C-alpha positions in Angstrom: 114.1 90.0 82.1 112.6 91.5 85.2 113.7 95.2 85.5 115.7 96.1 88.5 113.9 98.1 91.2 115.0 101.7 91.7 116.4 102.6 95.2 113.8 103.6 97.7 113.6 107.2 98.6 113.5 108.4 102.3 109.9 108.0 103.4 110.0 111.2 105.5 111.3 113.3 102.6 109.0 112.0 99.9 106.3 109.6 101.3 104.4 109.4 98.0 107.5 108.2 96.0 108.3 105.8 98.8 104.9 104.2 98.5 105.1 104.0 94.8 108.4 102.2 95.1 106.7 99.6 97.3 103.9 99.2 94.7 106.6 98.6 92.1 108.2 95.9 94.3 104.8 94.2 94.7 104.3 94.1 91.0 107.8 92.9 90.2 107.3 89.9 92.5 104.3 88.8 90.4 105.9 89.3 86.9 105.9 86.1 84.8 109.5 86.7 83.7 110.4 86.1 87.3 107.8 83.6 88.5 107.0 81.2 85.6 110.1 79.3 84.5 110.8 77.4 87.8 107.3 75.7 87.5 107.5 74.5 83.9 107.0 70.7 83.3 109.3 68.6 81.3 108.6 68.9 77.6 107.2 65.8 75.9 109.2 63.8 73.4 108.2 65.4 70.1 108.2 61.9 68.5 105.3 60.9 70.7 103.3 64.0 71.7 103.0 67.8 71.1 102.8 70.8 73.4 99.8 73.0 73.1 99.6 76.3 75.0 96.2 77.8 75.8 95.5 80.7 78.2 93.6 83.8 79.2 93.9 86.7 81.5 95.5 90.1 81.9 98.9 88.4 82.3 98.4 85.9 79.5 100.6 87.8 77.1 103.5 88.2 79.5 103.1 84.5 80.6 103.4 83.4 77.0 106.5 85.6 76.5 108.1 84.1 79.6 107.2 80.6 78.5 108.8 81.1 75.1 112.0 82.4 76.7 112.3 79.4 79.0 111.1 76.6 76.7 113.7 74.3 75.1 114.4 75.6 71.6 114.4 72.0 70.2 110.9 71.2 71.5 107.9 72.3 69.4 105.5 74.7 70.9 102.2 76.2 69.6 99.0 77.7 70.9 96.8 80.6 71.6 96.2 83.0 74.5 93.9 85.9 74.9 94.6 89.1 77.0 93.1 92.5 77.5 93.5 95.2 74.9 96.8 96.9 75.4 98.2 94.1 77.7 100.7 92.5 75.3 104.3 93.2 76.4 105.9 95.6 73.8 108.8 93.2 73.0 106.4 90.3 72.4 104.1 92.4 70.3 107.0 93.6 68.1 108.5 90.1 67.7 105.7 87.5 68.0 106.7 84.0 69.0 105.3 80.5 68.5 102.3 81.3 70.7 99.6 83.5 69.1 98.4 86.3 71.4 95.0 88.0 70.7 93.4 90.9 72.5 89.8 91.2 73.7 87.6 93.4 75.9 87.6 93.4 79.7 85.5 93.6 81.9 82.5 93.4 79.5 83.1 90.6 76.9 83.3 91.3 73.2 83.3 89.3 69.9 87.1 89.0 69.9 87.0 87.1 73.2 84.2 84.9 72.0 86.1 84.0 68.9 89.3 83.3 70.8 87.4 80.9 73.2 85.9 79.0 70.3 89.3 78.7 68.7 90.8 77.3 71.9 88.0 74.6 72.1 88.7 73.7 68.5 92.4 73.5 69.1 91.9 71.2 72.1 89.8 68.7 70.2 91.5 65.5 69.2 94.4 65.6 71.7 96.0 62.3 72.7 97.3 61.0 76.0 100.9 61.7 75.1 100.2 65.4 74.4 100.8 68.2 76.9 98.5 71.2 77.3 100.0 74.1 79.2 97.3 76.4 80.4 98.4 80.0 81.4 95.6 81.5 83.5 95.4 84.8 85.3 92.8 87.3 86.6 90.6 88.8 83.9 90.4 85.5 82.0 86.7 85.1 82.9 85.6 88.1 80.8 88.1 87.3 78.1 86.9 83.7 77.6 83.4 84.8 76.6 81.9 81.9 74.8 78.2 81.4 75.9 76.9 78.0 76.6 74.5 76.6 74.0 71.1 78.2 74.4 72.4 81.5 75.6 72.8 84.5 73.3 76.0 86.5 73.4 74.0 89.7 73.9 72.3 88.2 76.9 75.6 87.1 78.3 77.0 90.6 77.9 74.0 92.2 79.6 74.2 89.7 82.6 77.9 90.5 82.9 77.2 94.2 83.1 74.5 93.7 85.7 76.9 91.6 87.8 79.6 94.2 87.7 77.2 96.9 88.9 75.5 94.7 91.6 78.3 94.7 94.2 78.6 90.9 94.0 81.9 89.4 95.2 84.3 87.9 92.6 83.6 84.3 93.7 79.9 85.0 93.3 80.3 86.5 89.9 82.5 83.6 88.7 80.0 81.0 90.0 77.5 82.5 87.6 79.9 83.0 84.8 81.0 79.3 84.9 77.5 78.0 84.5 76.8 80.3 81.5 80.0 79.4 79.7 81.0 76.7 77.2 84.6 76.8 78.2 84.9 77.9 81.9 84.1 75.9 85.0 86.4 72.9 84.0 84.9 72.6 80.5 88.2 73.4 78.8 89.9 70.5 80.7 87.1 68.2 79.6 87.8 69.2 76.0 91.5 68.6 76.4 91.1 65.0 77.7 92.9 62.6 77.6 95.9 64.9 77.2 98.0 65.8 80.3 97.0 69.3 81.4 99.3 71.5 83.4 97.8 74.8 84.6 100.0 77.7 85.8 98.1 80.3 87.7 98.6 83.9 88.8 96.0 84.5 91.5 93.9 87.6 91.7 91.3 86.3 94.1 91.0 86.2 97.9 92.0 82.8 99.1 93.8 81.8 95.8 91.1 79.3 94.9 91.9 77.9 91.4 88.2 77.3 90.7 87.6 81.1 91.1 90.6 82.4 89.1 89.3 83.2 85.6 86.3 81.0 86.5 88.5 77.9 86.5 88.5 76.7 82.9 90.7 73.7 83.7 89.8 72.8 87.3 86.7 71.1 88.8 83.8 73.2 89.8 82.3 72.5 93.2 79.5 75.1 92.7 76.2 74.2 91.1 73.5 75.6 88.8 71.4 76.2 91.9 74.2 78.2 93.5 74.3 80.4 90.4 70.6 80.9 90.4 70.5 81.9 94.1 73.2 84.5 93.4 71.4 86.1 90.5 68.2 86.2 92.5 69.9 87.6 95.6 71.1 90.6 93.5 67.8 90.9 91.8 69.3 90.5 88.3 66.6 90.0 85.7 67.0 86.8 83.8 66.1 85.8 80.2 63.8 82.8 80.2 66.5 80.6 78.7 68.9 81.4 81.5 66.4 80.6 84.2 65.4 77.3 82.5 69.0 76.2 82.0 69.9 76.8 85.6 66.7 75.4 87.2 66.9 72.2 85.1 70.6 71.7 85.8 71.3 71.1 82.1 74.1 73.7 82.3 75.9 71.9 85.1 79.7 71.9 85.1 82.3 69.1 85.5 82.7 68.3 89.3 85.5 67.1 91.5 86.2 63.4 90.7 85.4 63.7 87.0 87.8 61.5 85.0 88.7 64.4 82.8 90.8 65.9 85.6 92.8 62.7 86.3 96.5 63.4 86.4 96.3 67.1 85.9 98.7 69.5 87.7 97.7 72.9 89.0 100.5 75.3 90.2 100.2 78.8 91.7 103.2 80.8 90.4 102.3 84.2 91.9 99.8 85.3 94.6 98.7 88.5 96.3 100.3 87.4 99.6 103.7 87.0 97.9 103.5 90.5 96.5 102.5 92.1 99.8 105.4 90.3 101.5 107.8 91.6 98.9 106.6 95.2 99.5 106.9 94.6 103.3 110.4 93.3 103.0 111.4 96.3 100.8 110.0 98.7 103.5 111.9 96.9 106.3 115.1 97.3 104.3 114.4 101.1 104.4 114.0 100.9 108.2 110.2 101.0 108.3 108.4 98.3 110.2 105.8 96.7 108.0 102.6 94.8 108.8 100.5 92.8 106.3 96.9 92.8 107.5 95.5 90.4 105.0 95.5 89.5 101.3 91.9 88.5 101.4 90.0 91.7 102.3 86.7 92.1 100.6 83.7 94.4 101.0 82.4 97.8 99.8 85.5 99.8 98.7 84.6 103.0 100.5 83.8 101.2 103.7 87.0 99.3 103.6 88.7 102.7 103.2 87.0 104.0 106.3 88.2 101.0 108.3 91.8 101.4 107.1 91.6 105.1 108.0 90.4 104.3 111.5 93.4 102.0 112.0 95.9 104.6 110.7 94.4 107.2 113.0 94.8 104.9 116.0 98.4 104.3 115.2 99.0 108.1 114.6 97.2 109.3 117.7 97.7 106.5 120.2 100.5 104.2 118.9 98.2 101.2 118.8 98.1 98.6 117.5 101.4 99.4 115.9 104.2 101.8 116.8 105.1 104.7 114.5 106.7 104.9 112.0 105.1 101.9 110.3 103.6 100.6 107.1 100.3 98.9 106.9 99.6 96.7 103.8 96.5 94.9 102.6 95.2 93.2 99.5 92.2 91.3 98.3 89.3 92.4 96.0 86.8 95.0 97.2 83.7 95.9 95.3 81.8 99.0 94.2 78.1 98.8 94.2 76.9 101.5 91.7 73.9 103.2 93.3 73.2 105.7 90.6 71.9 105.4 87.1 74.6 104.5 84.6 74.4 107.9 82.8 74.9 109.7 86.1 77.8 107.6 87.3 81.3 109.1 87.3 84.6 107.4 86.5 86.7 105.4 88.8 87.5 101.9 90.1 87.9 100.0 93.4 91.2 101.6 94.4 89.9 105.2 93.8 86.7 104.6 95.7 88.7 103.1 98.6 91.0 106.1 98.7 88.2 108.6 98.6 86.4 106.9 101.5 89.7 106.7 103.3 90.5 110.4 102.8 87.2 111.5 104.1 87.6 109.4 107.2 91.2 110.5 107.8 90.1 114.1 108.0 93.6 115.3 107.2 95.3 113.3 109.9 99.0 114.5 110.1 101.6 111.9 109.1 99.4 109.5 107.2 100.0 108.8 103.6 98.1 106.2 101.5 98.5 104.6 98.1 96.0 102.2 96.6 96.3 100.7 93.1 95.4 97.7 91.1 98.5 95.6 90.4 97.5 95.2 86.7 97.9 98.9 86.3 94.3 99.7 85.5 91.8 100.7 88.2 88.5 99.5 86.7 88.4 100.7 83.1 90.4 103.9 83.5 94.0 104.8 82.5 95.3 105.0 86.1 96.4 102.2 88.4 95.1 104.1 91.5 95.9 107.3 93.4 97.5 108.5 96.6 96.2 110.5 99.6 98.2 112.7 102.0 97.4 114.9 105.0 96.8 117.8 102.7 94.3 116.0 100.3 91.1 117.5 101.8 92.6 121.0 102.2 93.6 121.1 98.6 90.2 119.8 97.5 88.5 122.5 99.5 90.7 125.1 97.9 89.6 123.9 94.5 85.9 123.8 95.5 85.8 120.0 95.4 83.3 118.2 97.7 84.5 114.6 98.4 81.0 113.4 99.5 79.5 114.5 96.2 82.3 112.6 94.2 81.6 109.5 96.4 77.9 109.8 95.7 78.4 109.6 92.0 81.3 107.1 92.1 83.7 109.7 90.5 86.9 109.0 92.4 88.8 109.4 89.1 87.5 112.9 88.6 88.4 113.8 92.2 92.0 112.7 92.1 92.6 113.8 88.6 91.6 117.4 89.6 94.2 117.2 92.4 96.9 115.7 90.2 97.1 112.7 92.5 96.4 109.8 90.1 99.0 107.0 89.9 99.5 106.1 86.2 101.7 103.2 85.4 100.2 101.7 82.2 99.6 97.9 82.0 102.0 96.0 84.3 101.5 92.7 82.5 100.5 90.8 85.6 97.6 90.8 88.1 97.5 90.0 91.8 94.7 92.4 92.5 94.4 95.2 95.0 97.5 96.8 96.6 96.9 99.1 99.5 99.7 100.8 101.6 99.3 103.2 104.5 102.4 104.9 105.8 102.1 106.4 109.3 105.0 108.7 110.2 
């Protein structure tokens, strides 16, 4: 069951706790225990067909748990999903169900993810038209389904993934490349499942909610091409092994396209999106008497620069009452990026949310009345143990008192170290869902 939300505190008395309550509301809206059951298809007659569950992503474990709870007890169910290490809900870990859940590495693939992807392809072989395949897909699935296409070594795929993560490429660009280097993504899993009926249930973590981008679209047509993938790799000056360049230049690694018969009759349903979670937080704030404004759920760009823009907006509200009147809440989502500009050994710790906040704090310059929380809705900012952090009017003053220089932390991408030293990290643990960035600015 979805846990009940705690009552919101007065935003003027404890703004940090108020913002944390809004984050909790956003996460709750995207939990599979709430969102999945209404979208389940009718179970097939077990005398004619079987139901196979396949899935991947940071929410895959909790999606499997929610499916088990809602599925008719008299209808057989089996399958396999893969999620990030530590992202299996405790109750499902302690009492496994009919769907096997395995864990693998994210964001850099490991052998466990490769083995899980191969097993899924094996399980999908030999399906019939009367069989049903339920695919449970959420953000993170691209790294977790890490089976290289024939001709590409696993080590080369890992190296390319690391280079993409450091390049500053947008998520749709990264996934365009990943699809063409994969034996299972970019619609290839759907092709393997044919002629079975495929129903894909999605939790979106990408700007625009494009099913072909979420987890690199293992069960949906891929409109991008090998040439697109090659242009992206060249644009970010990523060195390519000869086999990769040859496979992309020749087009032999092309993915199934729209109109391919393998997608006939398939159903794709979005069960949770970033916009829905932002609106849930906005409604919660309005119930507390704070006017809320959702800027967008599709904001992309360099994290620190997006932080500066949000700070400028908050300062305008605080100083001039435009474009919104005080008190108010400003919400945004999407997926920003961090381009690592220092050598790997010199880089600090931190993810998109932390870098956004550090850029925002510097630009706010201690603006009175402005409080900010940014966090990833999966509970993990990058690869650290925090979801994000929060900033207040006293953040820079407290940093100065401790001898911390924000610009230096930004230069080495060490937002985690900065906010850890101030005691301002937001630590939630895995939330078992993922609708990407959550940013909230409270202007009192």
